[in-house]
C-alpha positions as CSV (number, residue, x, y, z in Angstrom):
1,X,-26.6,23.9,-16.3
2,X,-27.6,27.5,-16.8
3,X,-28.6,29.2,-13.5
4,X,-32.4,29.8,-13.1
5,X,-32.3,33.6,-12.8
6,X,-33.7,36.3,-14.9
7,X,-33.0,39.9,-15.6
8,X,-35.1,42.3,-13.5
9,X,-38.0,43.8,-15.4
10,X,-38.9,46.6,-13.0
11,X,-41.9,47.2,-10.8
12,X,-45.5,46.2,-11.0
13,X,-48.7,47.2,-9.2
14,X,-49.1,47.0,-5.5
15,X,-46.6,48.2,-2.8
16,X,-44.6,51.2,-3.9
17,X,-41.1,50.4,-4.9
18,X,-38.7,50.5,-2.0
19,X,-34.9,50.6,-2.2
20,X,-32.8,48.2,-0.1
21,X,-31.9,49.6,3.3
22,X,-29.1,47.0,4.0
23,X,-26.5,49.1,5.8
24,X,-25.5,46.2,8.0
25,X,-27.4,42.9,7.2
26,X,-28.2,41.0,10.4
27,X,-28.3,37.4,11.4
28,X,-31.0,36.3,13.9
29,X,-29.2,34.1,16.5
30,X,-29.5,32.7,20.0
31,X,-26.4,32.7,22.1
32,X,-25.1,33.6,25.5
33,X,-22.9,36.7,25.8
34,X,-21.6,38.9,28.6
35,X,-21.8,42.7,28.8
36,X,-20.8,45.4,31.3
37,X,-20.9,49.2,31.5
38,X,-17.7,50.8,30.3
39,X,-15.3,51.2,33.2
40,X,-17.2,48.7,35.4
41,X,-15.6,45.5,36.8
42,X,-18.9,43.5,36.9
43,X,-20.0,41.5,33.9
44,X,-23.7,40.5,33.3
45,X,-25.1,37.6,31.4
46,X,-27.3,38.4,28.4
47,X,-29.1,36.6,25.5
48,X,-27.9,37.6,22.1
49,X,-30.8,37.8,19.5
50,X,-29.2,39.5,16.5
51,X,-25.7,40.3,15.2
52,X,-24.4,42.2,12.3
53,X,-21.2,43.9,11.2
54,X,-22.6,47.1,12.8
55,X,-23.8,45.9,16.1
56,X,-25.9,43.5,18.2
57,X,-29.3,43.2,19.8
58,X,-29.7,41.3,23.1
59,X,-32.0,40.8,26.1
60,X,-30.8,41.3,29.7
61,X,-32.4,41.4,33.1
62,X,-30.1,44.0,34.7
63,X,-30.0,47.7,34.0
64,X,-26.6,48.6,32.4
65,X,-27.1,52.0,30.8
66,X,-29.2,54.3,28.7
67,X,-29.1,55.4,25.1
68,X,-25.6,56.9,24.3
69,X,-23.8,55.0,27.0
70,X,-20.7,52.9,26.1
71,X,-20.6,49.3,27.1
72,X,-18.3,46.3,26.6
73,X,-19.3,43.0,25.1
74,X,-17.8,39.5,25.1
75,X,-19.1,37.6,22.1
76,X,-18.9,33.9,21.2
77,X,-15.8,33.2,19.0
78,X,-14.4,30.2,17.2
79,X,-11.2,30.8,19.2
80,X,-10.8,29.8,22.8
81,X,-11.1,33.4,23.9
82,X,-14.3,35.4,23.4
83,X,-14.3,38.4,21.1
84,X,-14.2,41.7,23.1
85,X,-16.0,44.6,21.5
86,X,-17.1,48.1,22.6
87,X,-20.4,49.6,21.6
88,X,-22.8,52.5,22.1
89,X,-26.4,51.8,23.3
90,X,-28.7,53.0,20.6
91,X,-32.0,51.7,22.0
92,X,-33.5,50.4,25.3
93,X,-36.9,48.8,25.3
94,X,-38.8,47.2,28.2
95,X,-39.8,43.6,27.6
96,X,-42.0,41.1,29.4
97,X,-41.1,40.1,33.0
98,X,-39.0,43.2,33.4
99,X,-36.3,42.2,30.9
100,X,-34.7,44.9,28.7
101,X,-34.0,44.7,25.0
102,X,-30.9,46.7,24.0
103,X,-29.6,47.6,20.6
104,X,-25.9,48.4,20.5
105,X,-23.8,49.9,17.7
106,X,-20.2,48.8,17.6
107,X,-17.6,51.5,18.1
108,X,-14.8,51.7,15.5
109,X,-12.7,48.5,15.8
110,X,-9.6,46.8,14.4
111,X,-9.2,44.8,11.2
112,X,-8.5,41.7,13.4
113,X,-11.8,42.3,15.3
114,X,-13.7,42.6,12.0
115,X,-12.1,39.4,10.7
116,X,-13.2,37.7,13.9
117,X,-16.8,38.9,13.4
118,X,-16.7,37.6,9.8
119,X,-15.6,34.2,11.1
120,X,-18.5,34.2,13.5
121,X,-20.9,34.8,10.6
122,X,-19.4,31.9,8.7
123,X,-19.9,29.6,11.8
124,X,-23.5,30.8,12.3
125,X,-24.3,30.1,8.6
126,X,-23.1,26.6,9.0
127,X,-24.9,25.9,12.3
128,X,-28.3,27.4,11.7
129,X,-27.8,30.4,14.0
130,X,-27.3,28.5,17.2
131,X,-31.1,28.2,17.8
132,X,-33.8,25.7,16.8
133,X,-34.1,26.9,13.2
134,X,-32.7,24.7,10.4
135,X,-31.6,27.8,8.5
136,X,-30.1,31.1,9.5
137,X,-32.3,34.0,8.6
138,X,-30.6,37.1,7.3
139,X,-32.4,40.5,7.3
140,X,-32.7,41.6,3.6
141,X,-35.2,44.3,3.0
142,X,-36.2,45.1,-0.6
143,X,-39.0,44.8,-3.0
144,X,-40.2,41.3,-4.1
145,X,-43.0,40.0,-6.3
146,X,-45.4,37.2,-5.5
147,X,-48.6,35.6,-6.5
148,X,-49.8,33.0,-8.9
149,X,-47.9,34.8,-11.6
150,X,-45.7,37.0,-9.4
151,X,-48.0,39.9,-10.3
152,X,-48.1,41.5,-6.8
153,X,-45.5,43.4,-4.8
154,X,-44.3,43.0,-1.2
155,X,-41.4,43.9,0.9
156,X,-38.9,41.2,1.8
157,X,-38.0,41.2,5.5
158,X,-35.5,38.3,5.8
159,X,-34.3,35.3,3.8
160,X,-32.8,31.9,4.5
161,X,-32.0,28.7,2.6
162,X,-35.4,27.4,3.6
163,X,-37.7,30.3,3.0
164,X,-38.3,34.0,3.6
165,X,-40.6,36.5,5.4
166,X,-42.2,39.3,3.5
167,X,-44.7,42.1,4.1
168,X,-47.8,42.2,1.9
169,X,-50.1,45.2,2.0
170,X,-52.8,43.8,-0.4
171,X,-54.1,40.5,-1.6
172,X,-52.0,38.6,1.0
173,X,-52.0,34.8,0.5
174,X,-53.2,32.5,3.3
175,X,-51.6,29.6,5.1
176,X,-51.1,26.6,2.9
177,X,-51.4,28.7,-0.3
178,X,-48.8,28.0,-3.0
179,X,-47.2,31.1,-4.6
180,X,-44.4,32.1,-6.8
181,X,-42.0,34.6,-5.4
182,X,-39.4,36.6,-7.3
183,X,-36.4,37.9,-5.3
184,X,-33.9,40.5,-6.8
185,X,-30.3,39.6,-6.5
186,X,-27.2,41.9,-6.1
187,X,-26.2,41.3,-9.8
188,X,-29.5,42.8,-11.1
189,X,-31.1,39.4,-11.8
190,X,-34.2,37.8,-10.3
191,X,-34.4,34.5,-8.5
192,X,-37.8,32.8,-9.2
193,X,-39.0,30.3,-6.6
194,X,-42.0,28.3,-5.7
195,X,-43.1,28.5,-2.1
196,X,-45.9,27.6,0.4
197,X,-47.3,30.0,3.0
198,X,-46.6,28.7,6.5
199,X,-47.5,31.8,8.4
200,X,-49.6,34.9,8.1
201,X,-50.0,37.7,10.7
202,X,-51.8,41.0,10.4
203,X,-49.6,44.0,11.4
204,X,-49.7,47.7,11.5
205,X,-47.5,49.6,9.0
206,X,-46.6,53.2,8.4
207,X,-49.1,53.2,5.5
208,X,-51.8,51.3,7.3
209,X,-52.3,47.6,7.7
210,X,-50.4,44.7,6.2
211,X,-49.7,41.0,6.6
212,X,-46.4,39.4,7.4
213,X,-46.2,36.2,5.3
214,X,-43.8,33.4,6.1
215,X,-42.9,31.4,3.0
216,X,-41.2,28.0,2.8
217,X,-39.4,27.3,-0.5
218,X,-40.4,24.1,-2.3
219,X,-38.8,21.9,-5.0
220,X,-35.5,23.7,-4.7
221,X,-33.0,22.7,-7.4
222,X,-29.3,22.6,-6.6
223,X,-28.8,25.7,-8.8
224,X,-31.4,27.7,-6.8
225,X,-29.9,26.6,-3.5
226,X,-26.5,27.8,-4.7
227,X,-28.0,31.2,-5.7
228,X,-29.8,31.6,-2.4
229,X,-26.6,30.9,-0.5
230,X,-24.8,33.4,-2.8
231,X,-27.4,36.0,-2.0
232,X,-27.0,35.4,1.7
233,X,-23.2,35.5,1.4
234,X,-23.2,38.7,-0.6
235,X,-25.5,40.3,2.0
236,X,-23.2,39.4,4.9
237,X,-19.9,40.0,3.0
238,X,-20.6,42.7,0.4
239,X,-16.9,43.5,-0.1
240,X,-15.7,39.9,-0.4
241,X,-15.9,37.9,-3.6
242,X,-14.8,34.8,-1.8
243,X,-17.3,34.8,1.0
């Protein structure tokens, strides 16, 4: 059967065209990790929220450093021993109940450590991220089209086998609306999908106001499921043809 994809035809009216900013695509995940300041002997428990080839984001109760400080992390692994990584704190943000949200960029690491990270991604893709979601969401920001005839433009925020999240700045659909969404793929084709709106939330953007729209894919053929998985894999493993 011929895959249901189409060559990209360029932009249309609506949101200005935005190029992809996928330096290190991220997986949203829930998992327990341990962290400690570099040189310290005491480890602290933390809740992992996001992981990529470039770093992690996690929530922690204790103060372990400020932006620019180096910390050590013990990450879940498919092996008996946890994966030990070093990283530099890039952001610290106060959360509810005194918790801290930290963003950490990995320091240069070995080929073996990178291979272990890739194996973690494969496990997460197979287990739905370790949380309650049925499908792992991968951050994938680029222009998409949507609407009755895919005539409007939005900015994709993340994508999974089950749906996607996009930002619409005009004519946003409402919950329970059915829409067509067109997602560009790395091979310069377009994946055309039917979806239903399951979430809409007004938000502030750099250019004003917009709406975050959660879409659930409907009537997915086997071909389209394969192409969605290929899109996710190419996002996570851009240099691997076998991933």
